[in-house]
C-alpha positions as CSV (number, residue, x, y, z in Angstrom):
1,X,-76.7,66.7,-64.6
2,X,-76.6,64.4,-67.7
3,X,-76.9,60.8,-66.8
4,X,-73.8,58.8,-67.8
5,X,-74.1,55.1,-68.1
6,X,-70.7,54.0,-66.9
7,X,-69.3,51.3,-64.7
8,X,-66.9,51.7,-61.8
9,X,-63.9,50.9,-64.1
10,X,-64.7,53.7,-66.5
11,X,-65.3,56.2,-63.6
12,X,-61.9,55.3,-62.3
13,X,-60.3,55.8,-65.7
14,X,-62.1,59.1,-66.1
15,X,-61.0,60.4,-62.8
16,X,-57.4,59.4,-63.4
17,X,-57.6,61.2,-66.8
18,X,-59.0,64.3,-65.3
19,X,-56.2,64.4,-62.7
20,X,-53.7,64.0,-65.5
21,X,-55.2,66.7,-67.5
22,X,-55.3,68.9,-64.5
23,X,-51.5,68.6,-64.0
24,X,-50.9,70.8,-67.1
25,X,-52.9,72.6,-69.7
26,X,-50.5,73.4,-72.4
27,X,-46.9,73.9,-73.5
28,X,-44.7,76.9,-74.3
29,X,-42.2,75.4,-76.8
30,X,-43.0,76.0,-80.5
31,X,-43.4,73.0,-82.9
32,X,-39.7,73.0,-83.7
33,X,-38.7,72.3,-80.1
34,X,-37.0,75.6,-79.4
35,X,-36.7,76.7,-75.8
36,X,-39.2,79.4,-74.7
37,X,-38.1,82.9,-74.6
38,X,-37.5,84.2,-71.1
39,X,-40.0,86.7,-69.7
40,X,-39.2,90.0,-68.0
41,X,-41.1,89.1,-64.8
42,X,-42.3,85.6,-63.8
43,X,-45.7,86.6,-62.4
44,X,-47.0,83.1,-62.6
45,X,-44.7,81.7,-60.0
46,X,-45.0,84.5,-57.5
47,X,-48.6,85.7,-57.6
48,X,-50.3,85.2,-54.3
49,X,-53.7,83.4,-54.0
50,X,-56.4,85.8,-52.8
51,X,-60.1,85.3,-52.1
52,X,-63.3,87.1,-52.7
53,X,-66.7,85.9,-51.3
54,X,-70.0,86.2,-53.2
55,X,-73.2,84.2,-53.3
56,X,-72.0,81.9,-50.5
57,X,-68.9,80.9,-52.4
58,X,-65.3,81.9,-51.6
59,X,-63.6,82.3,-54.9
60,X,-59.8,81.9,-55.2
61,X,-57.9,84.1,-57.6
62,X,-54.5,85.4,-58.6
63,X,-53.6,88.7,-60.3
64,X,-50.7,88.6,-62.7
65,X,-49.1,91.9,-63.7
66,X,-50.0,95.5,-62.9
67,X,-51.1,96.8,-66.2
68,X,-53.9,99.3,-66.5
69,X,-56.9,99.0,-68.8
70,X,-59.5,96.2,-69.2
71,X,-58.3,93.0,-67.4
72,X,-58.1,89.6,-69.0
73,X,-60.0,86.9,-67.0
74,X,-59.0,83.4,-68.0
75,X,-61.4,80.4,-67.8
76,X,-59.8,77.0,-67.4
77,X,-60.3,73.7,-69.2
78,X,-61.8,70.4,-68.0
79,X,-60.1,69.2,-64.8
80,X,-58.0,72.3,-64.5
81,X,-57.3,75.0,-61.9
82,X,-55.2,78.2,-61.7
83,X,-52.0,76.1,-61.6
84,X,-52.7,74.4,-64.9
85,X,-52.2,77.4,-67.2
86,X,-48.8,77.4,-68.9
87,X,-46.6,80.2,-67.5
88,X,-45.5,81.0,-71.1
89,X,-49.0,82.0,-71.8
90,X,-49.9,83.7,-68.5
91,X,-46.6,85.5,-68.1
92,X,-46.5,86.5,-71.8
93,X,-49.9,88.1,-71.6
94,X,-49.2,89.7,-68.2
95,X,-46.4,91.7,-69.7
96,X,-49.0,93.8,-71.5
97,X,-52.3,93.1,-69.7
98,X,-53.5,92.6,-66.2
99,X,-54.3,88.8,-66.1
100,X,-56.7,87.3,-63.6
101,X,-56.7,83.6,-63.0
102,X,-59.4,82.1,-60.8
103,X,-60.9,78.9,-59.6
104,X,-64.6,78.7,-60.5
105,X,-67.0,77.3,-57.9
106,X,-65.9,73.9,-56.4
107,X,-62.6,73.9,-58.3
108,X,-59.1,74.1,-56.7
109,X,-59.1,76.5,-53.7
110,X,-62.6,77.8,-54.2
111,X,-65.4,76.5,-52.0
112,X,-68.7,75.0,-53.0
113,X,-69.6,72.2,-55.4
114,X,-69.0,72.2,-59.1
115,X,-72.4,72.8,-60.8
116,X,-73.8,70.3,-63.4
117,X,-74.2,72.6,-66.4
118,X,-72.1,75.1,-68.4
119,X,-74.9,77.6,-67.9
120,X,-74.4,77.5,-64.1
121,X,-70.7,77.6,-64.4
122,X,-71.1,80.8,-66.5
123,X,-73.3,82.3,-63.8
124,X,-70.7,81.6,-61.2
125,X,-68.0,83.1,-63.4
126,X,-70.1,86.3,-63.7
127,X,-70.6,86.3,-60.0
128,X,-66.9,86.2,-59.4
129,X,-66.2,89.0,-62.0
130,X,-68.8,91.3,-60.4
131,X,-67.6,90.5,-56.9
132,X,-64.2,91.8,-58.0
133,X,-65.8,95.1,-58.8
134,X,-65.2,94.8,-62.5
135,X,-67.7,96.2,-65.0
136,X,-65.8,95.3,-68.2
137,X,-63.5,92.5,-68.9
138,X,-61.8,90.6,-71.7
139,X,-62.3,86.8,-71.5
140,X,-60.1,83.9,-72.6
141,X,-61.5,80.4,-72.4
142,X,-59.7,77.1,-73.1
143,X,-61.8,74.0,-74.0
144,X,-64.5,73.8,-71.4
145,X,-63.5,77.3,-70.4
146,X,-64.4,78.3,-74.0
147,X,-67.9,76.9,-73.5
148,X,-68.3,79.0,-70.4
149,X,-67.0,82.0,-72.2
150,X,-69.5,81.6,-75.0
151,X,-72.3,81.4,-72.4
152,X,-71.1,84.5,-70.7
153,X,-71.1,86.3,-74.0
154,X,-74.7,85.3,-74.6
155,X,-76.0,86.0,-71.0
156,X,-74.0,89.1,-70.0
157,X,-72.8,90.8,-73.3
158,X,-72.4,94.2,-71.6
159,X,-69.7,92.7,-69.3
160,X,-67.3,91.6,-72.1
161,X,-65.2,93.8,-74.3
162,X,-63.4,91.0,-76.3
163,X,-63.0,87.3,-76.1
164,X,-60.4,84.6,-77.0
165,X,-61.7,81.1,-77.6
166,X,-59.2,78.2,-78.0
167,X,-59.7,74.4,-78.2
168,X,-63.4,74.9,-78.1
169,X,-66.6,74.9,-80.1
170,X,-70.3,75.8,-80.0
171,X,-73.1,73.8,-78.4
172,X,-73.5,70.5,-80.2
173,X,-69.8,70.5,-81.3
174,X,-69.1,67.7,-83.8
175,X,-67.0,64.9,-82.2
176,X,-67.3,66.2,-78.6
177,X,-69.7,63.4,-77.7
178,X,-66.8,61.0,-78.3
179,X,-65.0,62.3,-75.2
180,X,-65.8,59.2,-73.0
181,X,-64.2,56.9,-75.6
182,X,-61.1,59.1,-75.8
183,X,-60.9,59.0,-72.0
184,X,-61.4,55.2,-72.0
185,X,-58.5,54.9,-74.5
186,X,-56.1,56.3,-71.8
187,X,-56.9,53.5,-69.3
188,X,-53.4,52.0,-69.4
189,X,-51.5,55.3,-69.9
190,X,-49.4,57.3,-67.4
191,X,-50.6,60.8,-66.5
192,X,-48.0,62.2,-68.8
193,X,-49.1,60.0,-71.7
194,X,-52.7,60.9,-71.0
195,X,-51.9,64.5,-71.2
196,X,-50.0,64.1,-74.5
197,X,-52.9,62.1,-75.9
198,X,-55.4,64.8,-75.3
199,X,-53.3,67.9,-76.0
200,X,-50.8,67.1,-78.8
201,X,-50.3,65.3,-82.0
202,X,-48.2,62.2,-82.5
203,X,-45.4,64.0,-84.3
204,X,-42.0,64.1,-82.7
205,X,-42.0,67.8,-82.4
206,X,-45.5,68.0,-80.8
207,X,-44.7,65.2,-78.4
208,X,-41.4,66.9,-77.3
209,X,-43.3,70.1,-76.7
210,X,-45.9,68.4,-74.6
211,X,-43.4,66.5,-72.5
212,X,-41.6,69.8,-71.7
213,X,-44.9,71.3,-70.7
214,X,-45.8,68.5,-68.4
215,X,-42.6,69.1,-66.4
216,X,-42.7,72.9,-66.6
217,X,-46.2,73.7,-65.4
218,X,-45.5,72.0,-62.1
219,X,-42.6,74.4,-61.4
220,X,-44.7,76.3,-58.9
221,X,-44.2,74.4,-55.6
222,X,-45.9,76.7,-53.0
223,X,-49.5,77.7,-52.7
224,X,-50.8,75.2,-55.3
225,X,-54.4,74.2,-55.7
226,X,-55.8,70.9,-54.7
227,X,-56.7,68.4,-57.5
228,X,-60.3,68.4,-58.7
229,X,-62.6,66.2,-56.5
230,X,-64.5,63.2,-57.8
231,X,-67.7,65.2,-57.5
232,X,-66.2,68.0,-59.5
233,X,-64.8,65.7,-62.1
234,X,-68.2,64.0,-62.6
235,X,-70.1,67.3,-62.7
236,X,-67.7,68.7,-65.3
237,X,-67.9,65.7,-67.5
238,X,-71.7,65.7,-67.3
239,X,-71.7,69.4,-68.2
240,X,-69.4,69.0,-71.2
241,X,-71.4,66.0,-72.6
242,X,-74.6,68.0,-72.2
243,X,-73.0,70.8,-74.2
244,X,-72.1,68.2,-76.8
245,X,-75.7,67.2,-77.4
246,X,-77.2,68.3,-80.7
247,X,-78.5,71.9,-80.5
248,X,-80.0,73.2,-83.7
249,X,-79.9,76.9,-82.6
250,X,-76.2,76.9,-81.7
251,X,-74.9,78.8,-84.6
252,X,-77.8,81.1,-84.7
253,X,-77.1,82.1,-81.1
254,X,-73.5,82.8,-82.0
255,X,-74.7,85.3,-84.7
256,X,-76.0,87.5,-81.9
257,X,-72.5,88.0,-80.4
258,X,-71.2,91.5,-81.3
259,X,-67.9,91.5,-79.5
260,X,-64.6,90.9,-81.4
261,X,-63.7,87.2,-80.9
262,X,-60.3,85.5,-81.7
263,X,-60.6,81.7,-82.2
264,X,-57.5,79.6,-82.1
265,X,-57.5,75.9,-82.9
266,X,-55.2,73.1,-83.7
267,X,-55.7,71.5,-87.1
268,X,-55.5,68.1,-85.5
269,X,-57.6,68.7,-82.4
270,X,-59.2,65.4,-81.4
271,X,-61.6,66.2,-78.5
272,X,-63.0,69.3,-80.3
273,X,-62.2,68.9,-84.0
274,X,-61.2,72.1,-86.0
275,X,-64.5,72.1,-88.0
276,X,-66.2,73.5,-84.8
277,X,-64.0,76.5,-84.7
278,X,-64.5,77.0,-88.4
279,X,-68.3,76.9,-88.0
280,X,-68.1,79.3,-85.0
281,X,-65.9,81.8,-86.9
282,X,-68.3,81.8,-89.8
283,X,-71.2,82.5,-87.4
284,X,-69.8,85.2,-85.1
285,X,-70.0,88.5,-87.0
286,X,-66.7,89.9,-85.8
287,X,-64.5,86.8,-85.5
288,X,-61.0,85.9,-86.6
289,X,-59.9,82.3,-86.8
290,X,-56.3,81.1,-86.5
291,X,-55.5,77.4,-87.2
292,X,-52.1,76.0,-86.1
293,X,-50.6,73.1,-88.1
294,X,-49.5,69.8,-86.6
295,X,-51.2,70.8,-83.4
296,X,-53.9,69.3,-81.2
297,X,-56.1,70.4,-78.4
298,X,-53.4,72.5,-76.7
299,X,-52.4,74.2,-80.0
300,X,-52.3,77.7,-78.6
301,X,-49.6,76.6,-76.2
302,X,-47.6,74.6,-78.7
303,X,-47.2,77.9,-80.5
304,X,-47.0,80.0,-77.4
305,X,-44.8,82.8,-78.6
306,X,-46.9,83.3,-81.7
307,X,-50.2,83.0,-79.8
308,X,-49.2,85.5,-77.2
309,X,-48.2,88.0,-79.8
310,X,-51.5,87.4,-81.7
311,X,-53.5,87.7,-78.5
312,X,-51.8,90.9,-77.5
313,X,-52.3,92.4,-80.9
314,X,-56.0,91.3,-80.8
315,X,-56.7,92.7,-77.3
316,X,-54.8,96.0,-78.2
317,X,-56.7,96.7,-81.4
């Protein structure tokens, strides 16, 4: 694990920030503040937590929807578990695709300890997918989940049909090493304010959307995951900062990815600036980039209806 030279005060701030981020991952209002469209079936609230064991780890997962075809496995962001996906995204996608949410090793209801590298997290994700008896999947990764998704694409290309990357970037992403400073800036903020700082812009519309999300994602009251442990939070931060270190071969590696990839980024993403998605889209041979205006790290959720439709179109091509 990457050594992080921090004092006790920063560690406390970081853990508080991780817990705040883990409360919600995104929002389902569009930038104009309209209410989200109702879904036919609310899979997100009713899906039961199930378990599969492999490699000494008991992985927790939920299946949303009963669609046939290649399932979509979703990989969560820093500090997040199954409960931190916005229902507008998961329910929207589940109307057309079987969606599988899961807690990677040491996260939420899964056992074990969170590993110290993105590479190990990717191996654990592959272990889970194969333990489910799946031989071909689509992947969607948000932020750190996008780092893991990229590594799976590089390590196990035959396992993946298509991939969606949002709020993420390649190894050595510009600006990502500034994450500790961003976290430190939230020292005196409430959990809601911390979430808004990371995920949304300062515009009135974006802030309104983020506040609605903060309340909405907590709607599921039963069978919720436990917050990330201090060990897990420290391991994830170390893994992300290691991914942020300069890596000259990053874009060359992405050129080897043959699967279709949809990249979605906010124009005003602070933790992972949009230039990283631009660089990745120009390197992956079969990539399509969508940039949402007046949107931050959780851009795909700020424009949930539009994103869901674009994702469904992309997966169905």
